[in-house]
SERO-4910 file (N, C-alpha, C, O; in steps of 0.05 Angstrom, whole numbers):
BEGIN
 pado doro    nc1    nc2    nc3   cac1   cac2   cac3    cc1    cc2    cc3    oc1    oc2    oc3
  Met    A    789   -876    845    799   -896    827    803   -887    798    783   -878    787
  Ala    A    824   -889    786    829   -880    758    815   -897    739    816   -922    742
  Ser    A    801   -887    719    788   -902    699    808   -907    677    824   -890    671
  Ser    A    807   -928    665    827   -937    643    816   -927    616    829   -928    595
  Lys    A    789   -918    616    779   -907    591    786   -878    587    789   -862    606
  Phe    A    790   -870    564    795   -843    557    768   -825    562    746   -834    556
  Ser    A    773   -803    571    750   -783    575    743   -771    548    758   -775    529
  Arg    A    720   -757    548    712   -745    521    732   -724    514    739   -721    491
  Tyr    A    742   -708    533    762   -690    529    787   -699    517    798   -687    499
  Gln    A    797   -722    528    821   -734    519    816   -745    489    834   -743    473
  Met    A    793   -756    484    787   -765    456    788   -741    436    800   -742    415
  Ala    A    773   -720    445    771   -696    428    799   -684    422    804   -676    400
  Ile    A    818   -684    442    843   -674    438    859   -694    419    874   -685    401
  Phe    A    856   -719    424    870   -739    407    861   -736    378    877   -735    359
  Ala    A    833   -734    374    824   -732    346    834   -706    333    842   -706    309
  Ser    A    834   -684    349    843   -659    337    871   -659    329    878   -647    309
  Met    A    889   -674    345    917   -675    339    919   -694    316    936   -689    298
  Tyr    A    904   -716    314    907   -733    291    900   -720    266    915   -721    247
  Leu    A    878   -707    266    869   -691    242    888   -668    235    894   -664    211
  Gly    A    898   -654    253    920   -632    250    943   -643    239    953   -632    220
  Tyr    A    953   -664    248    977   -675    240    975   -688    211    994   -689    196
  Met    A    951   -697    206    944   -710    181    946   -685    158    956   -689    136
  Ile    A    935   -663    167    936   -640    149    966   -631    145    974   -623    123
  Tyr    A    981   -632    165   1009   -625    164   1021   -644    143   1035   -634    125
  Met    A   1017   -670    144   1030   -690    127   1018   -682     97   1033   -683     78
  Tyr    A    994   -676     94    983   -671     68    999   -645     57   1010   -645     35
  Asp    A   1000   -626     72   1015   -602     63   1042   -607     56   1052   -596     36
  Arg    A   1056   -624     72   1085   -630     66   1089   -644     40   1110   -643     28
  Arg    A   1069   -658     32   1070   -674      6   1056   -662    -17   1058   -672    -39
  Ser    A   1042   -640    -14   1025   -630    -33   1039   -620    -58   1028   -621    -80
  Phe    A   1064   -610    -55   1080   -601    -78   1087   -624    -97   1086   -621   -121
  Thr    A   1095   -646    -84   1103   -670    -99   1080   -680   -116   1084   -688   -139
  Tyr    A   1054   -679   -106   1031   -687   -120   1028   -670   -146   1016   -678   -166
  Ala    A   1038   -645   -144   1034   -625   -167   1057   -626   -188   1057   -610   -206
  Phe    A   1077   -644   -185   1098   -646   -201   1091   -647   -232   1101   -631   -247
  Pro    A   1074   -665   -240   1067   -667   -268   1057   -640   -280   1064   -633   -302
  Ala    A   1040   -626   -265   1028   -600   -274   1050   -580   -273   1051   -564   -291
  Val    A   1069   -580   -255   1089   -559   -253   1110   -563   -276   1121   -544   -287
  Ile    A   1114   -588   -284   1132   -593   -304   1120   -585   -333   1134   -577   -351
  Glu    A   1093   -588   -334   1079   -577   -357   1082   -547   -361   1084   -537   -383
  Glu    A   1082   -533   -337   1089   -503   -337   1115   -495   -346   1119   -471   -350
  Gly    A   1134   -514   -349   1159   -505   -360   1183   -509   -340   1206   -502   -346
  Phe    A   1177   -521   -316   1200   -525   -296   1212   -551   -304   1200   -570   -314
  Asp    A   1240   -550   -299   1255   -576   -303   1258   -589   -275   1251   -579   -254
  Lys    A   1270   -613   -278   1273   -630   -253   1292   -618   -234   1288   -621   -209
  Ser    A   1312   -605   -244   1333   -592   -225   1318   -569   -210   1323   -566   -186
  Gln    A   1301   -554   -224   1289   -531   -209   1269   -543   -188   1267   -532   -166
  Leu    A   1256   -565   -195   1239   -577   -175   1255   -589   -150   1246   -588   -128
  Gly    A   1278   -599   -158   1296   -609   -136   1305   -586   -117   1307   -588    -92
  Leu    A   1311   -564   -130   1316   -539   -112   1293   -531    -94   1297   -523    -71
  Ile    A   1268   -532   -106   1246   -524    -89   1242   -543    -67   1238   -534    -44
  Val    A   1242   -567    -73   1237   -588    -51   1259   -589    -29   1255   -594     -6
  Thr    A   1285   -584    -40   1306   -583    -20   1304   -560     -1   1311   -562     23
  Ser    A   1292   -537    -11   1289   -514      6   1270   -522     28   1274   -515     51
  Gln    A   1249   -536     23   1230   -545     44   1243   -564     63   1241   -562     87
  Thr    A   1258   -583     51   1270   -604     70   1290   -592     86   1292   -601    109
  Thr    A   1305   -572     79   1324   -559     95   1312   -544    115   1322   -546    138
  Ala    A   1290   -528    110   1277   -514    130   1265   -530    151   1266   -524    175
  Tyr    A   1253   -553    142   1241   -573    159   1260   -584    180   1255   -586    204
  Ala    A   1284   -591    168   1304   -601    187   1314   -581    208   1319   -588    232
  Ile    A   1316   -558    200   1322   -534    218   1301   -529    238   1307   -525    262
  Ser    A   1277   -529    229   1254   -523    248   1247   -545    267   1236   -540    288
  Lys    A   1255   -570    260   1249   -592    280   1262   -585    305   1250   -590    326
  Phe    A   1288   -575    305   1303   -567    327   1291   -544    343   1289   -543    367
  Leu    A   1285   -524    324   1271   -500    336   1244   -504    346   1235   -491    366
  Gly    A   1230   -521    334   1203   -527    344   1201   -540    372   1184   -533    388
  Gly    A   1222   -559    376   1224   -570    403   1230   -550    424   1219   -551    446
  Val    A   1249   -531    417   1255   -511    436   1232   -490    440   1227   -480    462
  Leu    A   1218   -485    419   1196   -466    420   1171   -478    436   1156   -464    449
  Ser    A   1168   -504    434   1146   -518    447   1150   -517    477   1131   -518    492
  Asp    A   1175   -515    487   1180   -513    516   1175   -483    524   1168   -478    547
  Lys    A   1179   -463    505   1178   -436    513   1150   -422    508   1142   -403    522
  Val    A   1137   -432    488   1110   -420    479   1089   -443    483   1095   -467    484
  Ser    A   1064   -433    487   1042   -451    487   1043   -471    465   1045   -463    442
  Ala    A   1042   -497    471   1043   -518    449   1017   -514    432   1019   -518    408
  Lys    A    994   -508    442    970   -507    426    973   -483    405    966   -486    381
  Ile    A    984   -460    415    989   -438    397   1009   -446    374   1005   -440    351
  Leu    A   1030   -458    382   1051   -467    364   1041   -486    342   1047   -483    319
  Phe    A   1026   -505    352   1014   -526    332    994   -511    314    997   -515    290
  Ser    A    975   -494    324    958   -480    307    972   -461    289    964   -460    265
  Ala    A    991   -446    298   1004   -426    282   1020   -440    262   1020   -430    239
  Gly    A   1034   -462    265   1047   -477    246   1031   -488    223   1039   -487    200
  Leu    A   1007   -498    233    988   -508    213    976   -486    196    973   -490    172
  Phe    A    970   -463    207    960   -440    191    981   -430    173    975   -424    150
  Ile    A   1005   -426    181   1027   -416    163   1032   -436    142   1035   -429    119
  Ser    A   1032   -461    148   1036   -483    129   1014   -481    107   1019   -479     83
  Gly    A    990   -481    117    967   -480     97    969   -454     81    964   -454     56
  Leu    A    974   -432     93    976   -407     76    998   -410     54    995   -403     30
  Ser    A   1018   -419     63   1043   -421     42   1034   -440     19   1040   -434     -4
  Val    A   1021   -462     25   1010   -481      4    991   -466    -14    993   -468    -38
  Leu    A    972   -453     -2    951   -439    -17    962   -416    -34    950   -408    -53
  Ala    A    985   -406    -26    996   -383    -40   1011   -393    -65   1014   -379    -85
  Leu    A   1019   -418    -65   1037   -427    -88   1025   -422   -116   1040   -414   -134
  Pro    A   1000   -427   -119    988   -424   -148    990   -396   -159    989   -391   -183
  Phe    A    994   -376   -140    993   -348   -149   1022   -340   -161   1025   -319   -174
  Phe    A   1041   -356   -157   1068   -349   -168   1078   -370   -188   1068   -392   -188
  Asn    A   1096   -362   -205   1106   -380   -225   1136   -375   -229   1146   -372   -252
  Ser    A   1151   -375   -206   1180   -374   -211   1193   -391   -190   1181   -394   -168
  Val    A   1217   -400   -195   1230   -418   -177   1239   -405   -151   1240   -419   -131
  Ala    A   1244   -379   -150   1250   -363   -128   1228   -360   -109   1231   -362    -84
  Tyr    A   1204   -355   -119   1178   -353   -101   1170   -380    -92   1164   -383    -69
  Phe    A   1171   -400   -109   1164   -428   -101   1184   -437    -78   1175   -449    -58
  Ser    A   1209   -432    -81   1229   -440    -61   1225   -424    -35   1227   -436    -14
  Ala    A   1219   -399    -36   1215   -383    -12   1188   -392      0   1187   -396     25
  Leu    A   1168   -395    -15   1142   -405      1   1145   -433     11   1135   -439     33
  Trp    A   1158   -451     -3   1164   -480      7   1182   -480     31   1179   -497     48
  Phe    A   1202   -461     33   1221   -459     54   1201   -450     78   1201   -463     99
  Leu    A   1185   -430     75   1164   -422     96   1149   -444    105   1144   -447    129
  Cys    A   1139   -460     87   1123   -482     94   1139   -503    110   1129   -515    129
  Gly    A   1162   -507    103   1182   -526    119   1187   -515    146   1189   -531    165
  Leu    A   1191   -489    151   1193   -478    176   1171   -482    193   1174   -489    217
  Ala    A   1146   -478    182   1121   -482    197   1116   -512    203   1105   -519    224
  Gln    A   1124   -529    185   1119   -558    189   1134   -568    211   1123   -586    225
  Gly    A   1159   -559    217   1175   -568    238   1164   -562    266   1174   -572    286
  Cys    A   1145   -547    268   1130   -538    294   1111   -559    299   1102   -561    322
  Gly    A   1102   -575    283   1079   -593    284   1084   -616    305   1070   -618    326
  Trp    A   1103   -631    299   1106   -655    319   1114   -647    347   1102   -657    366
  Pro    A   1133   -630    352   1140   -624    378   1115   -615    396   1111   -624    418
  Ala    A   1100   -597    383   1077   -585    395   1058   -607    402   1049   -609    425
  Cys    A   1052   -624    383   1032   -646    383   1041   -664    405   1024   -672    421
  Ala    A   1066   -671    406   1075   -690    427   1070   -678    455   1060   -692    473
  Lys    A   1077   -653    459   1074   -640    484   1044   -639    491   1037   -644    514
  Ile    A   1027   -632    474    998   -632    478    987   -659    488    974   -662    509
  Leu    A    995   -677    473    987   -706    480    999   -715    506    986   -730    521
  Arg    A   1023   -708    513   1036   -714    538   1019   -700    561   1013   -712    582
  Gln    A   1012   -676    557    999   -660    580    970   -671    584    960   -669    607
  Val    A    956   -682    563    928   -690    565    929   -717    579    910   -722    594
  His    A    948   -734    575    949   -760    586    958   -758    615    960   -778    629
***
């Protein structure tokens, strides 16, 4: 007889996915939190728009690629790799001070971000 309660393993997976996706969301929004400081560094709003657009474009592209990749590659590896790459690109931002580098790093972050939800959904579906 199947139990209606979640097992410890299912709860651990759910908590891990929740925490991981929460970090994905924080990474995705972290640059907008830094807008006032970046403007003080001498960037104007059109440059900030270019940087944010690069991430949004990459995110839209990688949403499709992430879904295909999650069917071909282990969803756990894809989720973890996306989270790792996203985190590294966010941590690398303070070491650069040009629109080109910010746009490239934010584009990379967007590509990594798109792998999060498809992999998360596949993992949760497999555990249930």
